[in-house]
Every structure is written in C-alpha cells, then in structure tokens.
N, C-alpha and C positions, 0 to 999 in steps of 0.2 A: 193826114196828121203829120205834124212836123216832127223832126228828131228830138226837139225840146220837149214837146208834149209827150212823145213815146218814152223819152228818158224819165220824165216826172212820173209817169204811170208805173214804169218798171221799178223806180226807186220805191213808190208807195208800196207796191206788191212785195218788194223785198223786206221792208220793214215788217209787214203783216206776217210773211212767212217766217222771219226771224224770231218775232215774238211768239209764234205758235210751235216753235221747234221743228219746222219743216226745212231743214238745213240745206238739202239740194236745191231745192227751188229758190230758197233765199240767196244762196251762192249764185245761181244762174242769173237771177234778177239784178243783183248788185252789180255783177259784170256787165250785163246788157246796158243798165243805166250809165255806167262809167263808160262804156264804147260809144254810146250815142252822144253824151256830153262831150267827149274828146272830139268827136267828128265835127261839132259845131263851133269849136273854139275859134278856128281861123275865121269864122263868119261873124264874129260879134266884136264889139269894141275892146280896146286893150284893157280898160279899167274893168269890164265884166269878166275877162279872161282868168283873172287871179282867183275870183270867187269859184268860176266853173271848174278849173284845174284842182281847186282845194277839195271840191266835192268829188271829182273823179278819183283822187287819192284815198278820200274817206271811204268810198264805196268799194275800191279795190282792197284797201287794207282789211275792211270788215269781211269781205269775201274770202281773203286769204286766211284770216283768222278762224273763221268758220270751217273752212276745209281742213285746216291744220287741227282743229278740234275734233273734227270728224274722223280724220285719219288716226288721231291718237286714241279716240273711242274704240274706232275699229280694231286698231292693233290691240288695246287692252281686252277687247271682247275675244279676239283671236287667242290672246294668251290665256284667258279663262277657259276657252273650250279645250285648249291644250292642257291645261292644268285639270280639268275634269277628266280628261282621258287618262292622263298619268295617274290621278287618283283611283280611278277604276281599275287600271292595271296593277297598281301597287296593292290594292285590296285583294284582288285575285290572286297575286303572287304570293302574298302573305298567307291566304287560305290554303293555296297549293302546297306551300312549304310546310304548313302545320298538318298536312294529310287531309284536309277537310275537302276532298274531291268534289262532293256535291256542291257545296258552297263555292268552291272555286270555278267549277263549270258555270254556275249561275253568273258569277261576276265577270269571267271571260266573256260570255254571251252578251251580257249587258254592255261591256266595252266595245264590243263589235257593233251591236245595234246603235249605241250612242254615236260612234264615229261615222256610221254611214248616214246617219240622220242630220248631222250638223253640216253647215256649209260655212266656209271661211274664205275671206278674200285675200288672205295671205297665203302665196304658193308655197313658202318654205314650210309654214305650219300644216298646211294642207298634206304635204309629203310626210311630216312627222305623225300626223293623225292616221295617215294611211298605213304607215309603219307599225304603230301601236296595233291598229286593227288586224293587221295580217298576223302579228305575233299572238295576239288573243285568239284569233281564229285557229291557228295551227295548234295552240296548246289546248283549245276546247275540243278540236277533233281528236287529238291524242287522248284526252282524258275519257271521251265518249268511248273509244276502243277499250280502254282499261275498264270502263263500267261494264261493258257487254260481258267481258270474262268475269268480272266479280259477280255479276248477276247470276251467270251459269253456275259459278261455284256455290254461291249461296242457295240457289234452287236445288242443286244436287243435294246439299246437307241439310236443307230445310231449316236453316236458322234464321231468325229475325235480322234485318239488316241494321236496326237500331234497337237499343234495349228499351223496352217500354217503360222502364223507371226513370229514364234519363230526363224527361220533361215533367215528371211528378214534382209537386211542391213538397219540399223537405225542409226539416230543421236545419237552420244555418250552422255550419261548422268551418273550421279553417285548419290549416296544418299545425296550428298553435293550440287549438281548443277542441276537446273530444266531447261530443254529444253523449250524454250519460243515459237516455232513455230511448224510446222509439223514435225512428228517423221520421217517419210518415206523420203528418198531421191527421188528427181525427176529423170527422165531417163537421163536428162543432166548430173546431178551429178554424177549418176552412171557411164556413160561413161568417165568422168573425172577421176574417181577414178580407173577405169578399165585401162586407157590409162598410168596412171602413177604407175601401179602395177609393171611394168617392170623397175627394177632399177639395173644398171650395168649388164644387160644379164640375171638376175635372176627375177622371178615372186614372189612378196610378197603381197598375197592377204590381203584385210581387215579381221580383227579378228572378229569372230561371236560367238555366243553362242554353235554353233554345233562344233566349234574348241576345246571346252573343253573336247570332247570325242576323241581327237586325239589318234592314235595308237602309242604306245611307245615300243612295243615288237615284235620281229621277230625271225625267226629260226635261223638265223645267224647274228652277229653283223651288226648293221645298217650302211650303208654308204651312205652319201649324194653325189649326183652326182656332186655338185658343192663344195664339201668339202674341197678338196685339193687347198686352195686359193692361189693366186699368192703371192709369198714371196717378201719382200723388198730385196734390194741388200745386206744389212748388214746380213740379215737371210740366204741368199744363200751362203754367204762365210762360214758359219759355220754349215750349215744344213746336217743332217746325214738321218733322216727318219721321218715319222709320227708315233706317239705313242698314245696309248690310257691310260687313268688313270692307269688302273691296271697294266700296264707294268712299271709305275715309282713310284707306291705307293702300299704299302702293304695292306692299308685299305682305299681305295679312298671314299671320301664323297664330296657331293656338298657344304655343309656347316657344319663346325665343330663348336659345341657349340650352345648356345641359340641365338646369333646374329652375323651378319657379322661384321667384324673389319676393320675399316678404316686404321689402322696402319700397317695391315698385307699385303696390297696392294702394289704391286711392279711392276713398268714398266721396261721393258727391252729395246729392240732395235727397237721396232715398234714406229713410230713417231706419237703417239696418246696421249701425255701428257694431252691434255684437256679432253679426254675421261676417262683416268685413274684419273685424279683430279676430275672429274664428279662422278666417282664411289666412291671416298674417301668421298666427302661430302655428297652422298646419304647414304652410310653406316653409317656415323657418325649420320646423321638424324634418321635413323632406330633404332640405339641402344639408342639415347638420348630421342626420343619421342614413341618409341615402336610402330611405324607404318611402315608397310612393303611397301615402295614406290619402292624399287629396287628388292628385292627378289620375290615380288608379280608377276613379269613379267616372271618367268622361270618356265617351266613345264618339266617333271610331278611333281605332288605334291602329299603329303600324306593327310590323312584325317584332319590334323591340318593346312593345306594349306602352309606347308613348302615344298619348292623344295627338292627333293631327288635324290640321285645317281642312274643313270639307267644302270644296267649292259648291257643291250642291245645297249647302245651307241647313243640313239637319244634324243635330246632336242628340245623344242620348246620355242622361246623367243617372247614376245609381245613388239614391239616397236611402237613409234609414228612416222609415216613416211608419208610424202606427204598428210597431212590433217587429217589422221585417224590412228587408232591403226592397225597394220598389224603383221601378224605371219611370223616369221623367223625360218625355219627348219635348224638344224645343226646336224652333228655326233660329237662324242667326240675325234676325232683324233686331235692332236696337234703337231706342228713342234718341232722337237728335235735335239740338236746340237751334234756333234761328240765328244765334250766335256762333254756330259752327263748332259746337262741342257735344260729347256724348252726355246724355242725362241719365247716367247709371254709372256704377262703380267701374274702374278701368284700371289698367296697367299704365305706368308712366312711359313704357315702351310703346309707342303709338302702333306698332305692328303686331302687338300681342293681345289675345282676346280671351284667354282662359278665365280671367277675373269676371268679365261681363257675362260669359255663358254660364259660369256656375251661378252667379247672382241672378241671372233670368230664370234658371231652372228652380231656384229656391223661391223666387218671387211668384213664379207660376203655382207652385204648390201653396203658397201662403195667400193666393187671391190676387195679386198684383203688386205693382209698385208703390201703392198706397199702403204699405205695410205698416201696421201699428207699432212694430217693435217687438222684440224677443228678449232672450238671454242667451248667452254664449254655451250654457248647458244644453239648452235645446238645439242650438244651431250646430255646435260641434259634434253632438250625438248624431244629428242628421247627416252631416258630412262624413264622419269617420266611424261612426258606431261605438266610439269609445264611451266609457262608463261615467255618466254625469254625477258630480257631487257639488252641493252647494255650501260654502263655508261663509257664514255671515260674520261680519267684523263688528264685535259688540265689546269694546274695551271695558265698559262698566259692568258687564255680566260675570259673575263669578265662574261660570262654567266656560267662558271663553278664554283659551290658552293661547295667547298670541305668540309666545316664544315656540310652542310646539308647532304652531302653523308654519312660522318661518322656517323651523327646521325641516319640516316636511317639503316645503318648496325648494330649500337649498339643497337637500340631498336628492330629491326625486326629478325635478326638472332637468338637470344636466345629464341624467342617465336616460332620458326619453321615456319615463314612466308615465308622465302626465303632461297635458297641455293646459295651460292656464290663461284667463283673463281676469281682470279686476274692474269693478264698476263703481262709479260714484253714485251717491243718492242726491237728494235735493240740495242744492247750494244757493246761499244768498247771491243777489248780484254783486255785492261787495267782495264776497269770498271768491265768486268765479273770477272777478276782474283781477283781485289781488294774486290769486294763485295760478291763474292761466288754465284752470281746469274747467270742464264743460259737465254741467249738472246732468244726472241720469244718463251718463255716457259710459260705454265700455271701452277699455284699453287692453291691448295685446301685451301679455307678459313675455318678453324676449329672454330676460336673463335675471338670475339672482346671484348676488355676491356677498361675501363676508370679508372685509378687509380691515384688519386691526381693530376688530370690534365693531365696526360700522356696517350696519345691515343695508344693503342698496338693492334696488330693483329698477331694471331697465324696462321701460314701457313705450308702447307706439300708440299714437293717436291715429284711428282709422282715417282722419281727414287729411293725414300727411302734413299737417301744419297745426300751430297752436300747442305750445309746450308748457310744461310746469315751470313756475317762476320762483319756487322757494329753494330750500336748502338742496344742494348738490344739483342744482340746474346749472346750464351754462352761464347764467348771470351771477352766480354765487362766486365771488372773487376770493372768499376766505377758506371754504372747505376743500377746494381742490388742491390739495398739497402736491408737490412733485411726485412724491411716492405713490400717492392714490392714482395720479394721472397715468403714471407708469404701469401700475398693476392693472388698471383697467383698459389701458390703451386708449385713452379718451383725452382729447384736447378740448376743453370748453371754449377757448378763443376760437378755434377753427369751427365748432359747432355753432357758434353764435353768428357766423357768416351766412348760414342757410337754415331756415326752419323746415325740417321734414318731419316733424311731429314726434320723433324719437328723443327720449330723455331719461336720464337717472333721477331717482327720487329715493329718499331714505325711508325706512320702514315705519318709524314713528309718524311721518307725515301721511303715509299710506292708512295706518290706523286711525288718524285724525280726520281725513277728508274723503276716505272711500268707504263704501258700504259692504261690498261682498267680493269674495274670490269665487270664481267658477272654474272648478276642476273637471277635467275629464281624463279618466284613467285608461291606460293602454291594456286592452283586454289580454295581451301576451303575458301579463303578470300571473294568469291563472291558467290551469291545465284543463279544467272541465267546465262545461256549461250545459245548461238546458232551459228551455222557455215553454211556456203554456200560454195560450191565447183564449180569453174567456169573454163572456157577456154577463153582466149583473143587471137583471131587470129591476126597474124602479119599484115593482109591487113586492119584491122578495125582501122580507125583513122590514123592520121599523125605519122611519125616516131619520132618527137619531138612535145610534147604538150605544147609549149611555147605559142601559140596563141589559140588554140582550144582544150578544153577537153570533148567537147560534145559528141564524139564518144568513150571515154573511158568508161569502166564499171563503173556503178554508182549504189549506194544503198542508200535507204532511212532508217534512224535510228529515231525511235520516243521512246523517254524516258518518263516513267510515274512516275513522282516524283522526288525526289532529291537523288542524289548519284553519284557513279562513274561507267563508262563504259570504260573498255579497249578493244581496238581492236587490234588484231594480224593478220597481213597479212603474209601469207607463201607461198612462191614460191615453187612449186614442182620441185624436181631435180630428173633426171633419169640417169645422167652420171657422172663418176668421173671427166671427164674433166671440168665439170661445177665447181668443187671444185678447181681444179688446176689453172684454169684460168677463173674465174667468171667475166663476162662482162655485166651481167644484173643487172641494177640498178632499184630498185622498191621503191615505197613509197604509202602512203595514205594521200590524201588531205581531210580535214573536212571543210564543209561549213554550216552555219546556213541557212537552206533552207527546206529540205526535198523533193525538186523537183530538176530536171535535171539542171545541171550546165553547161555553154559553155564556159565563159571566165575564164581562170585560176586565174586572179587577179581582176576581177570586177564581183561581190563583192569580197574583200580580203578574203581569206580563214581564217577560225576561227582557224585551225591548219595547217600550211604549212609544210608538211612532208619533211624530208630530205631523199634524194635519196641514198640508200646504196646498196652495192653488197653482202649483206648478204640474206640467204633465209627467215629470219624472220624480220618483222618491227612491232613495237609496238607503238601506241599513245594512250594517255589517255584523256577522256572527263570527266569533272567534272561539274555537274549540281547542283547549289545551288542558294541561294538568291543573292548572290553577281553577278553571270552570268545571272540573270533573264532578259528575254526580251519577247516580244509577242510571239516569235516562239522559246522560250528557249527549248522546248522539241523536236525539229524537226531539223535533220541534214541531210546532203547529204554527203555521203562517196565516194571519187573518187579515183579509183586505177590509179596510174601513173607509167610510166616506161621511163627512159631515153633512147633516141635513140632505140626505139623498132625496131628490125630486124627480130624477129622470134615469133612464137606463143608461149605463156606461159600458164601453168595451175596453179591455185592458190586456196589457202582457205582463206576466210575471216571468222574469228571466233571473237565473242563478248563475254565478261565476265562483268557482272553487279551486283551491290548491290541492284538494283531495277528493277521493271519489264521494259521490252522495247520490241520493235518490230523491226526487221531488214528485210528488203525486197529488192530484186532486182528491180531496175527502168527499166522496160522492154523497149526496143526500139519500136518505132513506127512501126506497121505492114506493112505499105505501103511506099514505096520510089520511087520517080521519079527524075531521073538525066538528066539534060540538060546541054550542053556545048555551049558556045558562046564566043564572043570576041568584045572587043572595038577596033575599027579600023577606022581611017579616020573620017568620019562625025559622025559615031556612038559613038566616044569617047566624049560624051558631057559634062562630068563632073556633078557636084551636082546642085541643084536648085538655088545656088548663081549665076549660069550662065544661066539665062531664055532663052536666045537666042540659046544655044545649048543643054541644058538638054533635051528637047523633042526628040532628035534624038538618045538618048540612046537605046540599046536593050530593048524590052518590051516582057512580056510573059503573056498570058491569062490562068488563073487558073480557071477550072471548078469544082464547088462543086456539087455533085449529090443530086437529091431530096431524101427525106424521110430519111435524116440523122440529128439526133439532136446532138448538141454539138460537131460539127466537130472541131477538132483542127489541125492546120497546123503550121509546123516549116519550114521557109525558111532558108537555110544556104548558104552563097555566099562566095566561095574561089577565090582568085585572087592573082596576083604578090605581093610579101611582100613588094616591094618598093613603093606600091601605098597605099593610104588611101581609102577604099572602103565602100560602104554603099548599102542599098537596101530600097525602098519605096513600099507600097501596097495602092491601091485604089479600091473603089468599083465600077465596070462598070455597073452592073445590078443585080437585085434579082428576082428570079423566082416568088416569092409571093410578089405583090405590097403592100400589107398590112402589110408587115413586116418592121420594121424600121432597117436601115443600122447599123451594129454594129460600124462603124467608118466612117470617111470621108477619112482620110489619116493616115497611120501608118508607123513608119520608124524604122530602126534598131538603130537609135540613132546617137551618134558621130561616125564619120567616123574612121575605125580603119585600121590597117595594116594587109593585107593578109586574114583576115577572119571577118565576121559578121553573126549575125543570126537574125531573127524576128520571133516572136511567134503570131499567130493569133488565138484566141479561140472564141468558139460558133459561128462559121460561118453559116449563113443560106445558103440554096441552091442558087447559082446564079455564076456570073462571076466576077473575081477579076484580076486587072492588078498589074503585079510586075515589077518594074523597077530597075536593077542593075546599079551602076554608080560608077565612080572614083571621087575623090574630085576635081580635076582640069580636065579642057577639054584638050583633046589631049594626054592623057595618054593611050597608046595602049597596048593591051595584051589579052591574053585568061582569061576565068573564067569558073567556074563550079557553076551551080545553083542546089541545091539538095533540094528537096521538101519531108519531112517526115510528115505523118499524120495517124490519126486513121480511116479515111474513104478513099475510092478509088477515089481520085481526078485525073483529067487529066490537063495537061499543055502542051502548044504549043507557039511557036514565034508568036507575033502579026504582 
C-alpha cells in the first residue's frame, strides 16, 4: 500500500476517533496522516503540492489543538483532585478545632483514603496530595491515641460517651425564643411528623443535631437519586444536558465576597418569582444587618460557618417544611441550555452558585422545576422560618387601612422586623404594557421612604429587567426634583442607562396596581414559643362546622400577664397538586373561655377567623388593660376547616412576648352513641306541649359507684329543619344522703340541628335524658352521643 493510501486511511481513522472523543488515537492518526503526506510531497507535481501541504497543516493543527485541550482537561482534573483533597482536609481541621474528635478522625481518614486512591499526571500536584495525606495521617494517628485514653477514662467512670438525648427529636428553640412546654414530642406528634415527611415522593426528615455530621465527600461525584428534577415545558424546549459548576465556571464558589448580593439574583424561565423575590429580600437583610438568615441553611460550611463550594457535588439545605426544620439533600447538577446558559435562577456572578443550589433544593421539595407557583409567605417561611402574614390591598374595603399599612412598613422594614414582597393580580394587556408591570408577579420590597409627604417604595423585579413606567420611575422627568434625588441618592438619568429591574414607585400606584403584601415577621420580636403537631381525621366532626365545633380540634391558651400572642396555623402539604388546585380552607377561631366550645357563635368568637386556602393562617391576640375581663388570660383555640372531606395534618405554633401555656383539650375517654327517632306518638315536642311531651323517647343513664367528679356531655344531632333540645332529670341516687346536683337541666334554647348539655359532678345514680323537637309531630331520626370521663351506661327507657 502506498504512502498516500496509508495517509488517507489514517486521516479517515483520525476523523472517526475525533468524533467519538478518543483523543489519544485521534492525535496519533492525524500526525501519522500528516507525516505520510509530507513524505510524498516531493514526489508529486508542484500544482498538487499546495493542496497536500495544506492538508498536512490542517492535520497537524487539529492534532495540536486536541492535545492542548487534553492537557488543559488533565490540568483541570488534577486541580479538582487537589481541590477535593483540600476540601476534605479543611472539613477535618474544622471538626478538629471544634473538638469533634470522632468526626475529625473520620474526615482525616477519608482524606488519606482519597489521596491514596487518586492518580494525577501532574507531578507538582501529586507532591501536594502526598503532603496533605501525610498531614492527615499524622493527625489521625494522634487522635487515635487520644481516643484510647478517653475511652479508658470513660470506662473507669462508666459514663456514656454521648448523651442519649442528643439525637432525640425536640421542639425547636433558639437563643431568642424559649419553649414554654415539654421539650420532647409526644408519640402522636412524632407520627404526624413522620407521615408528612414524604413530600412529592421524596422523604425529608426533621433536621437534628446528628445531621451536622452529614457526609459530604465520596469516591466519585455525588449523585442524588432524585436529582434530575422534572423540567418545565419552557426548560424542555431549550434543554441540552445537566452540568456541574466546574463545567461552566473556571473558579466555582458557593458565595463570592463577604455577603450575598440581592442585586445579583436573576430569575430565568422557572415560574418561581415569589421564591426568587424571597431570596432577594433575605439577601438584602443579611447584608444590611449582618445576620445570616439565608446562608445559614446551606451545608457544608467552613469553621467560620460560611457555606463552601463542595467539589464532591453534595449539599444539604435546611428548610422549614410541614411544621419543623427538615433536611433536603441535593447534588450540584443544574439544567443547561443548548444555547450555553443555565436553565434555572442564578447569580450574575458566573462563579457564584448559592442561588441555583437553594432554588434546586426548594424545587426538589416542590416536585420539580415545573413548579406551579407559590407566594412569598410560603417561600420565605420555608427559607427562614419567619412568621407569615398576608395583607390584601383592598382600597374600596372599609376595613382596609392603607395609611396604617404604610406606617407599619415604614417603621418596621428599616429595623429588620419584617421581610416583605408585594404581588400584582391580573392586569389587562394594555395596563401591563403601559405600566411595565407583570401580571400575577411577585416583587421584592427593598426600601420604604417618606420624603416631604411622598410615600415611596423601592422594588426589584426577580427577572432583573422590566421596570415600572409610571410616576417616580426613571422615565418620569417631572417628579424627580433635585431635593428628592439627593434625599434618596438616586439618579434617574443614570438608572435609565441600564435596566436591572430595580425601581421606585409611589404608594398610591401600589394601591392601584398591586393586590397583596406578603409580610414575614422576625421571630426575635418574641420571647416565648410553643408548637403542637396534630392530625384531624376526616371522620371526626361534621363536613361543615356551621352548627357544631365541639368535635373540632381545640386547645386551651393561658396567658400570664400582658402582651401579644401570635398564633400560626400551618396545614401540612405533601403533594404538588395541593398547590395547583388547593381546595382545603382552614382557619383558627378564638374564644374567651379556656374550655371546650360547642356552638360556633354562642358565645361569639373573640376572633372569628377567615377561612383561606393558603397553608398558613395567622391570628393575633393582644392582652392588655383595655381587653381585661375576669377570664382575660384564658382562651380556647378552635381549628376550623370549610367542607372537610379528608384528613389533614397541621401544626399550631404560638409566639408570645409574655409567658403562656398552650395545651390540647383532650376528648372525653368514654363515648356512647345511640340512635333513635321521633315518629308518630313519640314526636311529642317540647314541654310547652304537656299533653304530648311525656311520649318523647327517653334514655336512662347509669353513673357507676366510686366515681368522684363524673362529667357528662350529651350531644343531640337531628334534622337541621327542626329546632331540637334535650332535658335531664335525676331519677334516683345510689346514696340517699347525697343531695341531688339538680332537679332538671336543659340544653337551653332550642336550636337547629344540634344542641349539647353538660352535666358536672354527677354522683352515682340513674338519670333520665329526653330529646325532643320544639313542635309536636316533627318526625325524623336523631343521634344521641354521650361523652364522659367515667364509664357510664345508657339504654332506652
């Protein structure tokens, strides 16, 4: 075979190897083809030589390029190996410095094992890896010696090495909030938290101290089994592949600089404007007040408690979900476009990835990037645990006080008491084009100012472009006086040169074009807290509690002293469809009682809650001299759900500026249910009809001996079109020397569909209960249910 034929075959093979990524073989074949073609140049005509020499240069250039790319890739891989070694060593050193010897030993050992297992073509880096391994090995051996001495000491004193309560699930508290009740959850509460740990087919367990020693290093890059989240339809149209930070950044960091920057956050095509707006206000708070409310939830961290880039690709994020803080594990793979851009929210600093990682963690909880949208109350509470409050903007509503709302924002936002976003509702295409606002869109509230009577708010569009075009925008040439520019340090002419989505807007325009403020309040405003996690079964109580709330979950609240108590009711959500089409409406009713309540409006509630389909409902109790009554410190809290059709799990959490006690009002342990009917002669009506009343159905209740303080509640349920009631009389007492507690008791005024009667301190004996309708001849079935703290018996007479 001639040199030309050999050169042709080598070139053909080179192209095949090049296309399949076999770099070494491609380089060798390109160079072989070039050498063979160069050899035959002197043997061919001059006119052919130019073409052949061009091919020789082409093959050599391609071979050189491939070799350089390979060298660059190998160098980058060597540096990543070195980076991983340093990461392991730094984690070990931080644990060592924190006196966590067991964890430090584990990390030092992993650093040695990793250094031994890797092979690097760069001699200098190999020497550095060897040095790291030697340091890690020396310190590990030193710790092992310390451990032996410690173990001997522990065995001699027979003390446990680790406190058994350290890994128990406890009620959350902080240095700012004192838990006012039992620290350890009940078994019932643990079961509630366990059942709602599975969210959108992933398990998110409550965050405990033991999770601080989570493993963040692996022999190969970490891959989360649920990492490739479902993409939105817009993402799918552009999607190319999943990438890791080091593939799109030359120097990947989790956070660049001393603080996260709210202005660098940019939303792309994921429908999570409320989440991105929540990130922006949280980042601004961190920078303004130097308190890490958002970066504190990202792991791993360094010894300064700052989140760090993990070259092994694993992160843990701590989110407030379904009543408690829970851990969310993700890898660092991010969706990437065929147009070479990230298909998720990101930082404008191309080397910074905290925005993308936090978004990915939240999207994993929410079922994927095809997120249907949320609101900032929900998102900010998940990120920070701050207390959510929804303030609807209703200028035409007599109960809406726009001036008071502005005053709250103006006084509280600069002090760091609240994080706030504001959202538009539906806008016509004309209004959207004219105003520059986006319909059904959340904006971060960055500042609130009052200048010479003008109320102004500074907002940020999560898109980082498209701004307000009305009064006090950068386009407004008349409102921006020199004095106003100086006061706010704002130059509209300069701002007009670059659209970063940040703008000033006057408060009247907010009231005109926006729908709602979402406020999340700093828990540090309070001193005390307590929470209870519960399940409300679908079968308990009526579907609608318009007549009877006696079977609803109820809690007693006793406030000691004067102050504020905020109550947050949170319904647990485990399926994304609950966000897409939420049909569960919940609220909290508050009564001045401290005891079980049966009628929803008798007595009238102290706070009549509004039923909303948001997962969070907040109500506020203020106890002061103005509200003082004989039972001013005792309240009954009633959970209410509109048209309850399925079981719900929920958390009731209280925050207070004064001591308080909150307990579940437990149901009576003994229940007897009887069914009867008013029919024909037995439909005797009330005592106003003495000729027919005695023919009503009657029941004999037997209270057993040796029971002191027997308490009995008789509940009567009948057709809602009838007014019904129930009477009780003493038939006989077992002890003749005991005075009867009453001659006759009744449920009071006849009511539609439901009444109850409470009998307290019943001595042993027989009692007669008579259920009746108001008028004779009203026929229909009824249910008589007896609930008591002792084992009474009941039968028809």
